[in-house]
Structures are given as C-alpha cells and as structure tokens.
PyMOL commands that place a pseudoatom at each C-alpha (Angstrom):
pseudoatom trace, name=CA, resn=MET, resi=1, chain=A, elem=C, hetatm=0, pos=[-50.920, -10.515, -6.937]
pseudoatom trace, name=CA, resn=MET, resi=2, chain=A, elem=C, hetatm=0, pos=[-48.452, -7.740, -7.812]
pseudoatom trace, name=CA, resn=ARG, resi=3, chain=A, elem=C, hetatm=0, pos=[-45.592, -10.240, -8.204]
pseudoatom trace, name=CA, resn=ARG, resi=4, chain=A, elem=C, hetatm=0, pos=[-47.590, -12.263, -10.706]
pseudoatom trace, name=CA, resn=LEU, resi=5, chain=A, elem=C, hetatm=0, pos=[-48.347, -9.150, -12.744]
pseudoatom trace, name=CA, resn=ILE, resi=6, chain=A, elem=C, hetatm=0, pos=[-44.673, -8.104, -12.783]
pseudoatom trace, name=CA, resn=ALA, resi=7, chain=A, elem=C, hetatm=0, pos=[-43.609, -11.629, -13.762]
pseudoatom trace, name=CA, resn=LEU, resi=8, chain=A, elem=C, hetatm=0, pos=[-46.161, -11.671, -16.592]
pseudoatom trace, name=CA, resn=VAL, resi=9, chain=A, elem=C, hetatm=0, pos=[-45.004, -8.281, -17.933]
pseudoatom trace, name=CA, resn=VAL, resi=10, chain=A, elem=C, hetatm=0, pos=[-41.329, -9.318, -17.777]
pseudoatom trace, name=CA, resn=GLY, resi=11, chain=A, elem=C, hetatm=0, pos=[-42.140, -12.595, -19.553]
pseudoatom trace, name=CA, resn=VAL, resi=12, chain=A, elem=C, hetatm=0, pos=[-44.039, -10.826, -22.358]
pseudoatom trace, name=CA, resn=VAL, resi=13, chain=A, elem=C, hetatm=0, pos=[-41.222, -8.297, -22.863]
pseudoatom trace, name=CA, resn=MET, resi=14, chain=A, elem=C, hetatm=0, pos=[-38.646, -11.100, -23.081]
pseudoatom trace, name=CA, resn=MET, resi=15, chain=A, elem=C, hetatm=0, pos=[-40.752, -13.040, -25.607]
pseudoatom trace, name=CA, resn=ILE, resi=16, chain=A, elem=C, hetatm=0, pos=[-41.085, -9.965, -27.806]
pseudoatom trace, name=CA, resn=GLY, resi=17, chain=A, elem=C, hetatm=0, pos=[-37.322, -9.444, -27.671]
pseudoatom trace, name=CA, resn=VAL, resi=18, chain=A, elem=C, hetatm=0, pos=[-36.594, -13.047, -28.640]
pseudoatom trace, name=CA, resn=ALA, resi=19, chain=A, elem=C, hetatm=0, pos=[-39.197, -13.141, -31.412]
pseudoatom trace, name=CA, resn=ALA, resi=20, chain=A, elem=C, hetatm=0, pos=[-37.902, -10.041, -33.223]
pseudoatom trace, name=CA, resn=PRO, resi=21, chain=A, elem=C, hetatm=0, pos=[-37.691, -10.511, -36.989]
pseudoatom trace, name=CA, resn=ALA, resi=22, chain=A, elem=C, hetatm=0, pos=[-34.263, -11.374, -38.410]
pseudoatom trace, name=CA, resn=ALA, resi=23, chain=A, elem=C, hetatm=0, pos=[-34.115, -8.187, -40.468]
pseudoatom trace, name=CA, resn=HIS, resi=24, chain=A, elem=C, hetatm=0, pos=[-34.166, -6.055, -37.324]
pseudoatom trace, name=CA, resn=ALA, resi=25, chain=A, elem=C, hetatm=0, pos=[-31.687, -8.234, -35.450]
pseudoatom trace, name=CA, resn=SER, resi=26, chain=A, elem=C, hetatm=0, pos=[-28.995, -8.380, -38.116]
pseudoatom trace, name=CA, resn=ALA, resi=27, chain=A, elem=C, hetatm=0, pos=[-27.554, -4.906, -37.505]
pseudoatom trace, name=CA, resn=ALA, resi=28, chain=A, elem=C, hetatm=0, pos=[-27.010, -5.627, -33.822]
pseudoatom trace, name=CA, resn=VAL, resi=29, chain=A, elem=C, hetatm=0, pos=[-25.479, -9.003, -34.582]
pseudoatom trace, name=CA, resn=ASP, resi=30, chain=A, elem=C, hetatm=0, pos=[-23.130, -7.471, -37.141]
pseudoatom trace, name=CA, resn=ALA, resi=31, chain=A, elem=C, hetatm=0, pos=[-22.088, -4.812, -34.655]
pseudoatom trace, name=CA, resn=ALA, resi=32, chain=A, elem=C, hetatm=0, pos=[-21.453, -7.424, -31.966]
pseudoatom trace, name=CA, resn=LEU, resi=33, chain=A, elem=C, hetatm=0, pos=[-19.368, -9.567, -34.310]
pseudoatom trace, name=CA, resn=GLY, resi=34, chain=A, elem=C, hetatm=0, pos=[-17.403, -6.543, -35.480]
pseudoatom trace, name=CA, resn=LEU, resi=35, chain=A, elem=C, hetatm=0, pos=[-16.641, -5.404, -31.942]
pseudoatom trace, name=CA, resn=GLY, resi=36, chain=A, elem=C, hetatm=0, pos=[-15.716, -8.941, -30.919]
pseudoatom trace, name=CA, resn=ALA, resi=37, chain=A, elem=C, hetatm=0, pos=[-13.339, -9.305, -33.862]
pseudoatom trace, name=CA, resn=PHE, resi=38, chain=A, elem=C, hetatm=0, pos=[-11.811, -5.894, -33.105]
pseudoatom trace, name=CA, resn=ALA, resi=39, chain=A, elem=C, hetatm=0, pos=[-11.217, -6.904, -29.484]
pseudoatom trace, name=CA, resn=VAL, resi=40, chain=A, elem=C, hetatm=0, pos=[-9.489, -10.153, -30.482]
pseudoatom trace, name=CA, resn=PHE, resi=41, chain=A, elem=C, hetatm=0, pos=[-7.319, -8.824, -33.311]
pseudoatom trace, name=CA, resn=ASN, resi=42, chain=A, elem=C, hetatm=0, pos=[-6.449, -5.672, -31.401]
pseudoatom trace, name=CA, resn=GLN, resi=43, chain=A, elem=C, hetatm=0, pos=[-4.739, -7.861, -28.796]
pseudoatom trace, name=CA, resn=LEU, resi=44, chain=A, elem=C, hetatm=0, pos=[-2.857, -9.832, -31.450]
pseudoatom trace, name=CA, resn=VAL, resi=45, chain=A, elem=C, hetatm=0, pos=[-1.414, -6.937, -33.456]
pseudoatom trace, name=CA, resn=GLY, resi=46, chain=A, elem=C, hetatm=0, pos=[-1.426, -4.199, -30.842]
pseudoatom trace, name=CA, resn=GLY, resi=47, chain=A, elem=C, hetatm=0, pos=[2.127, -4.972, -29.695]
pseudoatom trace, name=CA, resn=ILE, resi=48, chain=A, elem=C, hetatm=0, pos=[3.547, -4.580, -33.191]
pseudoatom trace, name=CA, resn=PHE, resi=49, chain=A, elem=C, hetatm=0, pos=[2.398, -1.025, -33.781]
pseudoatom trace, name=CA, resn=HIS, resi=50, chain=A, elem=C, hetatm=0, pos=[2.860, 0.360, -30.272]
pseudoatom trace, name=CA, resn=PRO, resi=51, chain=A, elem=C, hetatm=0, pos=[6.323, 0.010, -28.717]
pseudoatom trace, name=CA, resn=ARG, resi=52, chain=A, elem=C, hetatm=0, pos=[6.605, -1.024, -25.129]
pseudoatom trace, name=CA, resn=VAL, resi=53, chain=A, elem=C, hetatm=0, pos=[7.063, 1.723, -22.604]
pseudoatom trace, name=CA, resn=ALA, resi=54, chain=A, elem=C, hetatm=0, pos=[10.298, 1.604, -20.637]
pseudoatom trace, name=CA, resn=TYR, resi=55, chain=A, elem=C, hetatm=0, pos=[10.015, 2.635, -17.031]
pseudoatom trace, name=CA, resn=ALA, resi=56, chain=A, elem=C, hetatm=0, pos=[12.923, 3.637, -14.848]
pseudoatom trace, name=CA, resn=ARG, resi=57, chain=A, elem=C, hetatm=0, pos=[13.404, 1.521, -11.785]
pseudoatom trace, name=CA, resn=PRO, resi=58, chain=A, elem=C, hetatm=0, pos=[12.217, 3.269, -8.661]
pseudoatom trace, name=CA, resn=VAL, resi=59, chain=A, elem=C, hetatm=0, pos=[14.986, 4.394, -6.356]
pseudoatom trace, name=CA, resn=VAL, resi=60, chain=A, elem=C, hetatm=0, pos=[15.073, 2.282, -3.227]
pseudoatom trace, name=CA, resn=VAL, resi=61, chain=A, elem=C, hetatm=0, pos=[15.894, 4.292, -0.149]
pseudoatom trace, name=CA, resn=GLU, resi=62, chain=A, elem=C, hetatm=0, pos=[16.281, 2.350, 3.042]
pseudoatom trace, name=CA, resn=ARG, resi=63, chain=A, elem=C, hetatm=0, pos=[15.797, 4.398, 6.140]
pseudoatom trace, name=CA, resn=PRO, resi=64, chain=A, elem=C, hetatm=0, pos=[18.140, 3.612, 9.008]
pseudoatom trace, name=CA, resn=ALA, resi=65, chain=A, elem=C, hetatm=0, pos=[16.594, 1.923, 11.973]
pseudoatom trace, name=CA, resn=TYR, resi=66, chain=A, elem=C, hetatm=0, pos=[15.588, 4.289, 14.736]
pseudoatom trace, name=CA, resn=SER, resi=67, chain=A, elem=C, hetatm=0, pos=[18.120, 4.131, 17.542]
pseudoatom trace, name=CA, resn=TYR, resi=68, chain=A, elem=C, hetatm=0, pos=[16.663, 4.437, 20.969]
pseudoatom trace, name=CA, resn=PRO, resi=69, chain=A, elem=C, hetatm=0, pos=[18.601, 6.495, 23.501]
pseudoatom trace, name=CA, resn=THR, resi=70, chain=A, elem=C, hetatm=0, pos=[20.968, 4.299, 25.481]
pseudoatom trace, name=CA, resn=VAL, resi=71, chain=A, elem=C, hetatm=0, pos=[22.201, 7.022, 27.835]
pseudoatom trace, name=CA, resn=ILE, resi=72, chain=A, elem=C, hetatm=0, pos=[19.951, 9.273, 29.911]
pseudoatom trace, name=CA, resn=GLU, resi=73, chain=A, elem=C, hetatm=0, pos=[21.751, 12.124, 31.642]
pseudoatom trace, name=CA, resn=TYR, resi=74, chain=A, elem=C, hetatm=0, pos=[20.839, 13.628, 35.024]
pseudoatom trace, name=CA, resn=PRO, resi=75, chain=A, elem=C, hetatm=0, pos=[22.653, 16.344, 37.024]
pseudoatom trace, name=CA, resn=ASN, resi=76, chain=A, elem=C, hetatm=0, pos=[24.122, 13.838, 39.494]
pseudoatom trace, name=CA, resn=GLY, resi=77, chain=A, elem=C, hetatm=0, pos=[24.652, 10.801, 37.221]
pseudoatom trace, name=CA, resn=ARG, resi=78, chain=A, elem=C, hetatm=0, pos=[23.367, 8.901, 34.224]
pseudoatom trace, name=CA, resn=TYR, resi=79, chain=A, elem=C, hetatm=0, pos=[21.547, 5.721, 33.274]
pseudoatom trace, name=CA, resn=GLU, resi=80, chain=A, elem=C, hetatm=0, pos=[23.108, 3.510, 30.603]
pseudoatom trace, name=CA, resn=LEU, resi=81, chain=A, elem=C, hetatm=0, pos=[21.223, 0.773, 28.804]
pseudoatom trace, name=CA, resn=ARG, resi=82, chain=A, elem=C, hetatm=0, pos=[23.364, -2.309, 28.486]
pseudoatom trace, name=CA, resn=GLY, resi=83, chain=A, elem=C, hetatm=0, pos=[22.744, -5.550, 26.625]
pseudoatom trace, name=CA, resn=ASP, resi=84, chain=A, elem=C, hetatm=0, pos=[21.486, -6.260, 23.124]
pseudoatom trace, name=CA, resn=GLY, resi=85, chain=A, elem=C, hetatm=0, pos=[18.149, -7.870, 23.984]
pseudoatom trace, name=CA, resn=VAL, resi=86, chain=A, elem=C, hetatm=0, pos=[19.035, -11.080, 22.133]
pseudoatom trace, name=CA, resn=TYR, resi=87, chain=A, elem=C, hetatm=0, pos=[22.095, -12.655, 23.729]
pseudoatom trace, name=CA, resn=THR, resi=88, chain=A, elem=C, hetatm=0, pos=[22.179, -10.433, 26.803]
pseudoatom trace, name=CA, resn=GLY, resi=89, chain=A, elem=C, hetatm=0, pos=[19.065, -9.025, 28.415]
pseudoatom trace, name=CA, resn=TYR, resi=90, chain=A, elem=C, hetatm=0, pos=[18.509, -5.294, 28.571]
pseudoatom trace, name=CA, resn=GLN, resi=91, chain=A, elem=C, hetatm=0, pos=[19.562, -3.704, 31.851]
pseudoatom trace, name=CA, resn=TRP, resi=92, chain=A, elem=C, hetatm=0, pos=[19.624, -0.077, 32.952]
pseudoatom trace, name=CA, resn=VAL, resi=93, chain=A, elem=C, hetatm=0, pos=[22.708, 0.744, 35.038]
pseudoatom trace, name=CA, resn=TRP, resi=94, chain=A, elem=C, hetatm=0, pos=[23.014, 3.852, 37.228]
pseudoatom trace, name=CA, resn=ILE, resi=95, chain=A, elem=C, hetatm=0, pos=[26.440, 5.508, 37.074]
pseudoatom trace, name=CA, resn=PRO, resi=96, chain=A, elem=C, hetatm=0, pos=[26.847, 8.412, 39.520]
pseudoatom trace, name=CA, resn=TYR, resi=97, chain=A, elem=C, hetatm=0, pos=[29.063, 11.330, 38.603]
pseudoatom trace, name=CA, resn=ALA, resi=98, chain=A, elem=C, hetatm=0, pos=[32.098, 12.089, 40.762]
pseudoatom trace, name=CA, resn=PRO, resi=99, chain=A, elem=C, hetatm=0, pos=[31.304, 14.644, 43.443]
pseudoatom trace, name=CA, resn=PRO, resi=100, chain=A, elem=C, hetatm=0, pos=[32.618, 18.126, 42.726]
pseudoatom trace, name=CA, resn=PRO, resi=101, chain=A, elem=C, hetatm=0, pos=[35.982, 18.966, 44.297]
pseudoatom trace, name=CA, resn=PRO, resi=102, chain=A, elem=C, hetatm=0, pos=[35.921, 20.947, 47.527]
pseudoatom trace, name=CA, resn=PRO, resi=103, chain=A, elem=C, hetatm=0, pos=[36.259, 24.699, 47.162]
pseudoatom trace, name=CA, resn=PRO, resi=104, chain=A, elem=C, hetatm=0, pos=[39.807, 26.040, 47.470]
pseudoatom trace, name=CA, resn=PRO, resi=105, chain=A, elem=C, hetatm=0, pos=[40.768, 27.362, 50.883]
pseudoatom trace, name=CA, resn=GLY, resi=106, chain=A, elem=C, hetatm=0, pos=[40.225, 31.054, 51.421]
pseudoatom trace, name=CA, resn=TYR, resi=107, chain=A, elem=C, hetatm=0, pos=[43.122, 33.507, 51.424]
pseudoatom trace, name=CA, resn=PRO, resi=108, chain=A, elem=C, hetatm=0, pos=[44.167, 34.906, 54.790]
pseudoatom trace, name=CA, resn=GLN, resi=109, chain=A, elem=C, hetatm=0, pos=[43.346, 38.499, 55.319]
for i in range(1, 109): cmd.bond("trace and resi %d" % i, "trace and resi %d" % (i + 1))
show_as sticks, trace
zoom trace
C-alpha cells in the first residue's frame, strides 16, 4: 500500500514538472544552452589564450641492487658463497683459517 502511494506521489510530481508553462521553462533552457555553449567553445579557444605549462622531466635515480653478503667470517674460518645462481648453482664453502703459530720457546734462566 505504501509503495503505491509513493509511486503515485512521484508520478504526480513528474507530471507537474513536465507540464510547466513555457514562460517558466525558458530561463532554465537559456541557462542550459549558455552553459553548454560555454563548455564547447571554452575547449576550442582555451589553448590559444593560455600557454601550455612546461614541466621539467623528473630525475630518474636508479638504486643499486642490494648485494647480499658472500663472505661470513668466524674466529676459526669463513664461509664463502660461490656460484652465480644462473649458470652455476649457489654453494657455501667452508675455508678454515691457518692455525696460529706455536709460541716461541722460552728463554733459559
């Protein structure tokens, strides 16, 4: 029941809007035509009166690729990463450090 009432009210309002006398509708029509003409001709002659804006090219800064550590040091040796991952597979290699030399002999007393 409520939907029918709303539909009836909307229909009556739309009929009143369509059936408005021509004298009252002319000002709106003139305004619409004027704004439409302004929008069209503004696009045609707008480039003549307003120069184009020149923008500077943005500076391109390429960051270097992050290099992962290929050598990991330990007190008694180090690991080295060998290979490039494309032609040769990655492989960690353990390289021990040379043992420290023996202490010098003591002096006789």
